[in-house]
ZAPAVEX-29209 format. One line per field, with one value per residue: residue in one letter; residue number from 1; x, y, z of N, C-alpha, C, CB in turn. Coordinates in pm, whole numbers. Atoms other than C-alpha are relative to their C-alpha. Glycine has a CB too. Layout:
<sites>
code [a  ...]
pos [NUM  ...]
neast [X  ...]
nnorth [Y  ...]
nup [Z  ...]
caeast [X  ...]
canorth [Y  ...]
caup [Z  ...]
ceast [X  ...]
cnorth [Y  ...]
cup [Z  ...]
cbeast [X  ...]
cbnorth [Y  ...]
cbup [Z  ...]
</sites>
This chain:
<sites>
code [x  x  x  x  x  x  x  x  x  x  x  x  x  x  x  x  x  x  x  x  x  x  x  x  x  x  x  x  x  x  x  x  x  x  x  x  x  x  x  x  x  x  x  x  x  x  x  x  x  x  x  x  x  x  x  x  x  x  x  x  x  x  x  x  x  x  x  x  x  x  x  x  x  x  x  x  x  x  x  x  x  x  x  x  x  x  x  x  x  x  x  x  x  x  x  x  x  x  x  x  x  x  x  x  x  x  x  x  x  x  x  x  x  x  x  x  x  x  x  x  x  x  x  x  x  x  x  x  x  x  x  x  x  x  x  x  x  x  x  x  x  x  x  x  x  x  x  x  x  x  x  x  x  x  x  x  x  x  x  x  x  x  x  x  x  x  x  x  x  x  x  x  x  x  x  x  x  x  x  x  x  x  x  x  x  x  x  x  x  x  x  x  x  x  x  x  x  x  x  x  x  x  x  x  x  x  x  x  x  x  x  x  x  x  x  x  x  x  x  x  x  x  x  x  x  x  x  x  x  x  x  x  x  x  x  x  x  x  x  x  x  x  x  x]
pos [1  2  3  4  5  6  7  8  9  10  11  12  13  14  15  16  17  18  19  20  21  22  23  24  25  26  27  28  29  30  31  32  33  34  35  36  37  38  39  40  41  42  43  44  45  46  47  48  49  50  51  52  53  54  55  56  57  58  59  60  61  62  63  64  65  66  67  68  69  70  71  72  73  74  75  76  77  78  79  80  81  82  83  84  85  86  87  88  89  90  91  92  93  94  95  96  97  98  99  100  101  102  103  104  105  106  107  108  109  110  111  112  113  114  115  116  117  118  119  120  121  122  123  124  125  126  127  128  129  130  131  132  133  134  135  136  137  138  139  140  141  142  143  144  145  146  147  148  149  150  151  152  153  154  155  156  157  158  159  160  161  162  163  164  165  166  167  168  169  170  171  172  173  174  175  176  177  178  179  180  181  182  183  184  185  186  187  188  189  190  191  192  193  194  195  196  197  198  199  200  201  202  203  204  205  206  207  208  209  210  211  212  213  214  215  216  217  218  219  220  221  222  223  224  225  226  227  228  229  230  231  232  233  234  235  236  237  238  239  240  241  242  243  244]
neast [-24  57  116  -5  -54  76  144  -87  -24  196  44  143  -64  41  -102  66  -76  48  -154  -50  -42  -137  -25  106  -38  -22  115  64  -34  7  172  44  87  170  36  -69  -84  -85  -130  96  -164  -69  -150  -72  -94  84  -65  -28  163  34  -127  95  40  9  -31  -87  -9  -41  -169  -46  101  -139  -135  64  57  118  28  104  94  69  -6  78  -46  52  -30  -135  -11  -93  -110  -83  -46  -44  -23  -126  55  41  -78  -94  88  17  -110  44  52  -99  -96  -146  -97  -157  -140  -142  1  -32  135  -4  67  -6  109  -2  129  61  -22  -158  17  -2  -68  -183  -61  12  -124  -120  -16  -85  -134  -104  -75  110  -63  136  -55  108  -66  -93  -126  83  92  -71  -56  143  25  -76  -26  80  -53  -174  -75  -40  71  -128  46  65  -102  7  -61  45  43  -83  -46  127  79  155  108  133  60  81  40  188  -70  68  147  52  0  -79  -114  -159  -78  -106  7  7  -229  -26  56  -31  95  -13  64  191  27  170  105  123  175  99  22  -80  -89  -92  -93  -112  98  -20  -155  -63  71  -50  -146  -15  -66  196  35  150  130  43  133  8  35  119  108  -24  6  137  17  -32  124  148  5  -6  99  128  -57  29  -73  66  75  -106  26  134  -34  -59  147  88  -97  53  118  72]
nnorth [142  73  26  85  119  40  65  174  76  -47  -119  -146  -119  -143  -157  -74  2  -49  -93  -93  -132  -57  -55  44  118  94  -27  115  160  16  -40  128  68  -59  -10  124  84  76  -64  -114  3  -119  1  -115  -61  -39  133  3  -22  143  97  -27  23  122  2  26  9  74  -57  -73  -86  -102  -41  -81  -149  -33  167  4  102  -18  138  45  147  -44  -101  -29  -37  9  -129  24  -1  76  5  26  138  -14  -2  146  125  58  61  161  47  -26  108  -86  53  -101  95  1  -73  -97  -102  -159  -76  -176  -81  57  -3  129  133  25  45  162  110  41  100  108  99  25  109  113  46  -17  -98  -145  -192  -92  -153  -54  -165  -63  63  69  133  72  45  74  153  110  39  89  182  93  10  -27  -101  -46  -56  56  9  119  145  33  111  106  103  37  100  -58  -116  -23  -115  -74  -79  2  3  127  26  -82  23  18  142  87  -95  96  40  125  39  -14  148  83  125  82  -73  3  -90  -33  -192  26  -39  31  109  -17  -18  -96  23  93  127  16  3  93  106  -108  89  174  -16  -14  -66  36  -125  13  -11  48  -21  4  101  47  -16  7  126  -22  -32  122  56  -48  -12  109  139  71  -5  -90  31  -80  15  -15  -145  -34  -8  -76  -97  -21  -32  -100]
nup [-19  -164  -1  71  -134  -35  83  67  -69  -45  -156  -10  -34  66  83  14  -27  -148  -28  -121  24  -138  -161  -25  26  -128  -38  119  -44  -115  5  -11  -191  -36  158  0  162  -28  -52  57  48  -13  103  -48  -101  -107  -44  -135  -75  -35  -113  -139  -41  -156  -123  -21  73  54  25  90  43  -107  23  148  -42  156  15  80  -117  -188  -27  -134  -110  -191  -31  -18  220  96  126  104  198  136  111  -54  102  98  123  7  54  74  20  -67  104  124  -20  -31  -129  48  -55  75  96  -37  -49  4  -15  44  -34  -137  -55  -43  105  -43  -100  69  98  -42  -182  3  42  -53  -61  104  96  118  -14  68  13  80  101  -22  -1  -150  -56  -145  4  80  -97  -149  44  -45  -245  -116  26  -5  192  33  94  157  91  80  118  152  -65  -74  78  13  -140  -60  62  -29  -9  46  25  -99  -15  70  161  131  15  138  147  -81  62  -121  -70  14  141  -38  28  -131  -29  85  5  -164  -159  -14  16  -81  -32  -126  131  87  45  73  26  -35  111  -65  4  80  56  -79  74  146  52  -4  -102  -2  -114  -93  -77  -149  -54  -143  -45  56  -51  -120  -165  -4  -2  -119  -75  -96  -82  -193  -51  19  -2  60  146  76  126  36  103  51  3  99  92  21  -31  117  60  -19]
caeast [-1899  -1964  -2316  -2247  -2111  -2332  -2627  -2403  -2340  -2749  -2676  -2962  -2671  -2657  -2397  -2461  -2254  -2246  -2099  -1922  -1826  -1447  -1395  -1669  -1482  -1428  -1804  -1978  -1760  -1857  -2243  -2217  -2322  -2611  -2716  -2605  -2449  -2238  -1941  -1844  -1522  -1336  -1166  -989  -988  -1140  -879  -695  -1054  -1126  -845  -924  -1209  -1212  -1174  -946  -695  -580  -138  -128  -387  -184  130  -52  -265  -529  -816  -1024  -1209  -1404  -1496  -1813  -1683  -1863  -1951  -1642  -1501  -1233  -962  -797  -590  -677  -492  -82  -319  -467  -203  32  -327  -342  43  -7  -264  4  227  464  634  859  1086  1409  1282  1407  1060  1043  788  666  492  425  84  -180  -177  242  223  83  194  546  510  326  600  884  728  818  1162  1187  1395  1184  1299  1053  1044  831  835  937  1223  1037  817  994  1201  876  765  1048  1122  822  1007  1345  1415  1525  1435  1603  1530  1337  1692  1729  1987  1679  1437  1707  1822  1434  1278  908  786  481  280  143  53  -292  -60  -236  -558  -639  -450  -130  283  479  701  999  1107  925  1327  1386  1193  1325  1166  1290  1105  673  547  193  -15  -242  -481  -795  -964  -788  -532  -271  6  233  97  44  411  559  348  468  833  774  792  428  297  -73  -352  -483  -808  -685  -566  -877  -1131  -871  -844  -1251  -1241  -1071  -1283  -1572  -1424  -1330  -1722  -1890  -1666  -1726  -1459  -1501  -1658  -1350  -1411  -1819  -1624  -1404  -1671  -1861  -1584  -1558  -1895  -1957]
canorth [-1706  -1757  -1720  -2007  -2240  -2199  -2345  -2633  -2739  -2631  -2381  -2156  -1857  -1531  -1304  -941  -673  -368  -46  171  500  591  573  377  27  -69  27  -203  -480  -489  -405  -813  -973  -698  -762  -1145  -1238  -1528  -1335  -1088  -1005  -646  -526  -155  98  -33  -341  -201  -91  -473  -571  -288  -404  -732  -916  -1141  -1184  -1525  -1469  -1375  -1117  -961  -944  -756  -520  -615  -874  -931  -1217  -1172  -1526  -1546  -1774  -1811  -1479  -1364  -1151  -1338  -1143  -1286  -1245  -1516  -1354  -1490  -1829  -1754  -1679  -1997  -2203  -2083  -2096  -2479  -2494  -2363  -2677  -2361  -2485  -2135  -2377  -2211  -2015  -1680  -1385  -1062  -851  -557  -323  -274  -268  -486  -742  -715  -748  -1037  -1242  -1147  -1298  -1614  -1699  -1615  -1911  -2120  -2171  -1912  -1569  -1241  -910  -641  -323  -60  331  436  295  264  51  -158  -250  -315  -567  -706  -776  -997  -1263  -1235  -1086  -776  -442  -298  -115  -146  -274  -501  -739  -751  -910  -1124  -1272  -1395  -1673  -1589  -1244  -1101  -786  -665  -399  -222  -171  -326  -270  37  -104  27  -81  -272  -71  -258  -315  -634  -716  -797  -1119  -1444  -1799  -1959  -1754  -1752  -1426  -1328  -1050  -1031  -824  -904  -997  -866  -937  -690  -565  -722  -1052  -1026  -920  -1167  -1433  -1223  -1405  -1745  -1646  -1826  -1583  -1625  -1376  -1323  -1417  -1743  -1586  -1438  -1720  -1898  -1651  -1634  -2006  -1953  -1796  -2014  -2253  -2070  -1925  -2307  -2555  -2689  -2766  -2500  -2601  -2439  -2506  -2371  -2032  -2034  -2089  -1836  -1574  -1650  -1606  -1298]
caup [159  542  494  163  438  691  444  321  679  753  1066  1152  1163  938  816  804  780  1052  960  1227  1229  1358  1705  1760  1737  2071  2156  1859  1942  2342  2204  2095  2485  2469  2073  2152  1814  1810  1723  1466  1209  1226  948  925  1081  1363  1445  1737  1916  1871  2050  2350  2375  2475  2712  2656  2356  2164  2150  1797  1808  2159  1993  1628  1888  1583  1596  1340  1516  1847  1945  2238  2504  2878  2823  2764  2393  2235  2013  1722  1401  1125  896  978  900  650  477  596  474  160  92  165  -107  -381  -227  -71  213  317  602  537  278  234  312  154  255  114  309  723  789  940  658  681  984  1030  726  887  1243  1085  861  1164  1316  1015  1008  707  712  681  556  501  276  375  298  649  807  1174  1070  861  1174  1409  1152  1126  1542  1524  1281  1418  1050  942  747  405  140  -144  -362  -623  -427  -182  -468  -597  -305  -175  -222  -163  -212  -109  -175  137  67  -136  -451  -760  -660  -868  -1161  -964  -1090  -826  -657  -835  -1157  -1218  -1420  -1099  -1084  -1165  -1238  -860  -689  -573  -602  -359  -402  -90  -367  -462  -647  -913  -1158  -1038  -1290  -1030  -1097  -1440  -1482  -1290  -1470  -1811  -1757  -1609  -1259  -1072  -869  -656  -578  -213  -266  -63  143  166  207  449  756  669  722  997  1172  1150  1274  1614  1562  1485  1637  1303  952  795  405  245  -125  -105  46  -237  -472  -325  -259  -642  -741  -573]
ceast [-71  -177  -50  54  -62  -175  59  15  -179  55  -96  128  32  77  13  109  -40  74  3  79  168  -27  -131  47  -33  -189  -123  37  -57  -162  -27  -37  -157  -69  19  -2  171  119  6  235  31  68  89  -194  10  111  64  -133  -12  134  -42  -93  -50  34  69  86  128  168  28  -36  55  76  6  -108  -125  -73  -90  -146  -52  -107  -77  64  1  -61  44  50  167  69  85  -9  -39  70  159  -56  -45  65  130  -162  -1  197  -25  -89  34  99  120  16  123  79  99  -48  79  -119  61  -91  -71  -132  -7  -78  -75  -5  153  -5  2  63  177  14  -44  133  124  -58  -34  67  44  64  -58  75  -99  98  -110  99  95  87  -26  -42  20  38  -115  -46  110  18  -116  58  167  15  26  -28  129  -69  -7  169  -21  89  -116  -101  88  -18  -143  -13  -138  -13  -74  -33  -97  -50  -127  122  -76  -115  -69  105  188  140  20  68  132  28  -38  86  -30  31  38  -112  38  -46  -200  -15  -188  -70  -142  -110  -72  -93  61  127  95  114  129  -1  11  162  161  -60  88  179  -14  10  -159  -23  -196  -94  -54  -131  7  -13  -128  -113  71  13  -139  -33  57  -65  -158  5  1  -179  -89  39  21  110  -38  -27  104  -36  -229  16  66  -106  -91  46  -19  -124  -12  175]
cnorth [-50  8  -117  -139  -23  -92  -93  -96  15  52  71  110  121  90  127  76  188  139  70  138  -47  7  -85  -176  -72  -44  -128  -115  -59  -31  -217  -110  82  -75  -221  -117  -57  46  78  22  151  -10  186  118  -31  -155  -34  30  -116  -56  62  -41  -107  -40  -108  -42  -142  56  92  156  103  -2  88  89  30  -170  115  -74  2  -177  12  -74  60  140  163  4  -78  56  -113  48  -174  65  -52  -162  -13  26  -130  -119  25  41  -195  -70  15  -94  39  -56  143  3  57  38  120  115  91  42  155  50  -3  5  -40  -194  -65  -79  -130  -121  -3  -91  -147  -47  22  -126  -159  -32  142  123  94  84  66  167  47  131  103  -142  -87  -87  -98  -79  -31  -147  -76  -91  -83  -119  -11  87  142  123  28  57  -65  -33  -114  -130  -70  -112  -125  -125  -79  -131  -31  165  31  149  0  124  77  66  -59  57  86  -6  135  -33  -40  106  2  -27  -121  -150  -51  -141  -123  -172  -96  54  -4  148  -9  80  -14  109  -66  29  -35  2  129  9  -70  -160  -66  14  -83  -140  13  -83  -109  -28  -119  103  -32  134  -5  -26  -155  -5  55  -115  -109  45  19  -123  -12  13  -7  -40  -3  48  -149  -91  -66  5  51  -95  136  51  45  159  -12  25  90  82  46  61  141  116]
cup [134  -21  -121  111  132  -70  -32  138  85  139  -33  64  -177  -34  -26  50  65  -3  125  -38  65  72  79  1  128  26  -49  55  148  -36  -43  108  -8  -154  43  -148  72  -31  -112  -136  -6  -76  3  7  173  81  204  65  89  94  152  96  51  64  48  -169  -90  -57  -115  -43  117  -78  -96  64  -106  27  -107  23  71  -56  135  64  109  -12  -36  -159  -22  -43  -71  -123  -45  -131  -36  -70  -119  -164  -43  -108  -158  -91  -12  -122  -160  43  29  124  51  148  -42  -93  11  -70  -64  1  -35  41  232  114  40  -112  53  87  79  -75  99  102  -9  -62  90  97  -64  9  -89  75  -55  -16  -8  8  57  -9  157  28  115  -2  -57  112  71  -70  -39  81  -62  -83  61  -89  40  -93  -99  -34  -70  -145  -98  129  107  -131  -44  89  71  -87  -38  16  40  51  112  -4  -113  -151  -56  75  -5  -110  32  -68  173  3  -23  -127  7  -73  74  -12  -105  4  139  42  -34  26  93  3  64  -83  -19  16  -106  -68  -43  -112  36  -90  -123  -91  8  -110  -154  20  97  144  101  143  12  26  116  1  151  132  132  93  155  155  34  19  160  130  11  -11  142  28  67  101  -93  -111  -78  -208  -50  -160  -52  59  -140  -109  0  -3  -220  -59  13  -101]
cbeast [157  62  -57  87  139  16  -81  219  155  -166  116  -198  166  -70  13  -125  95  53  30  105  -109  73  -20  -111  139  97  -19  59  173  60  -66  69  125  -22  169  -64  45  -22  137  -99  35  55  -74  174  -33  -221  152  113  -148  -25  222  -52  -15  -16  -98  -28  -8  -109  106  -19  -170  83  84  -85  135  123  -80  55  18  -169  155  -120  158  164  43  77  20  -17  153  6  247  -122  -40  40  -95  -60  68  55  -172  -165  94  -118  -101  64  12  3  112  -41  21  89  -116  147  -46  49  29  21  -169  84  -47  -164  9  84  -65  -55  7  98  -102  -117  51  76  -70  38  -52  -68  115  -123  93  -214  13  -96  -163  -128  100  -99  -105  105  95  -214  -89  63  -55  -200  6  46  -128  28  -67  66  35  -162  143  151  162  -45  -45  122  80  -129  18  -57  -48  -105  -57  54  106  -201  136  36  -53  -28  -213  -54  210  129  -15  -25  119  -136  172  -108  -164  165  29  104  84  -87  39  -22  -58  58  -5  -17  -104  -16  -16  55  33  -44  -151  -92  29  -56  -188  -10  172  149  43  -109  61  44  -133  24  -137  34  48  33  -41  81  87  -62  77  45  11  -118  41  146  -58  -20  -55  -125  19  130  -207  143  76  -138  102  99  -83  -84  196  3  -113  -63]
cbnorth [-26  130  131  53  34  94  69  30  32  -174  125  -37  -69  72  12  -10  -68  -110  127  -89  140  109  212  63  -6  114  145  4  -15  118  182  -40  98  241  134  -66  179  -103  -92  206  -79  38  -46  58  140  -2  3  97  -5  -97  51  59  44  -82  16  -88  122  -33  -126  -73  -61  -52  -99  -119  134  24  -147  -44  -61  244  -68  -66  -87  20  -46  -116  276  -20  153  -105  37  -55  122  38  -61  69  147  -83  -3  40  61  12  35  163  -81  182  -172  214  -152  -120  21  5  40  66  -21  41  -97  28  18  73  61  110  35  -4  81  132  66  -29  27  140  30  -2  -148  31  -13  78  63  2  15  -48  97  52  104  44  8  67  80  137  -12  18  178  15  -54  -191  -36  -79  153  -93  83  120  -17  76  39  120  56  48  120  120  -72  -69  28  -115  11  7  41  178  -66  -221  -63  167  76  -89  63  -152  -11  -116  12  -7  101  58  10  -8  -95  -27  242  -110  25  4  102  65  23  -88  -13  31  -68  -34  126  -24  33  47  102  9  35  266  87  -72  206  -210  181  -65  10  122  -27  -21  -11  -42  -119  -38  132  48  -81  75  84  -41  -34  204  75  -85  -76  14  -91  170  7  -89  -161  -120  62  -94  -94  7  -91  -86  -70  17]
cbup [3  184  -6  -123  54  57  -130  -77  70  24  59  172  91  67  -97  42  -102  147  -113  93  92  25  19  -108  -46  169  -56  -165  10  98  -202  -52  217  6  -160  129  -186  -43  33  210  -169  99  -223  -156  -15  -34  -123  40  -117  -153  -40  -12  -23  26  63  112  7  -85  -32  -84  1  150  -29  -136  -18  -234  155  -101  61  55  3  -9  -12  142  35  102  -73  -66  103  -16  -42  -54  -40  196  39  45  14  258  69  -55  129  171  22  -25  -102  6  -73  -64  -47  -24  -27  -30  169  -88  56  -185  -111  40  -22  18  -199  51  1  -55  -221  63  185  -54  -159  74  104  -92  -130  -175  -36  88  -139  136  -201  132  -33  178  41  57  -38  -88  56  20  -114  10  211  26  -222  -45  -193  0  86  -133  -34  -35  55  -223  103  102  -108  16  148  -12  52  152  -47  57  -139  96  29  112  -35  -8  78  30  -127  82  -119  -65  125  61  -81  -8  19  105  0  35  -158  88  24  157  -160  110  -182  211  -148  -25  -13  8  -49  138  -61  190  19  -13  36  189  -7  42  19  -84  35  38  -24  175  -63  87  -171  12  -50  -160  -167  -26  63  -105  -129  -14  3  21  -31  42  -99  -159  56  -20  -64  18  -5  18  -4  64  132  -28  22  52  99  -31  53  216]
</sites>
């Protein structure tokens, strides 16, 4: 999707993948300056190592101690995390405003933490449910929210339910009974591009349900803007992602 965006704007850039072994993430990030790269994305398991390798961090990356986008600025490496912004932009595409809404985030990993932090900036009330109570508490604190077990009441009382776990990527069922969902809710599943059992079950019950492709596209679009200083051609990026 980045190469499609570069082509659409006539930019002489190219986006390629560099496999990096575990434990070498920081060294790979520092090589950006020596190689003359314009910037890069970082994925698991290197996001924390990338944060340690940057010269400075944007506020969201510093709070999360996780970087997924590195920008070169005056010979300095600046680390950003675009996941939260990508999530909020994806919700906006669906006409969903979360200000004042009760949001339940499932999971406490990197995506869950970025989403929780972003929700906390909107005025939403955030609850986090995860397998490990300590991880749920740590994540919830990013939004001044609270942790909970994945009980029926927590699901029933939320306006927006976000699956920020990998469950569903390989056809796994959701970690709760979908019969607990109701029509007044929105279900957002960060898994992409598949139609997950959670999404299918929600739609069968008439519940609004959205998959994670929008978040993928918008976090990428934000990275594109940070690198190039140009407005990202989001429709071009979405079409390329769908085509792939």
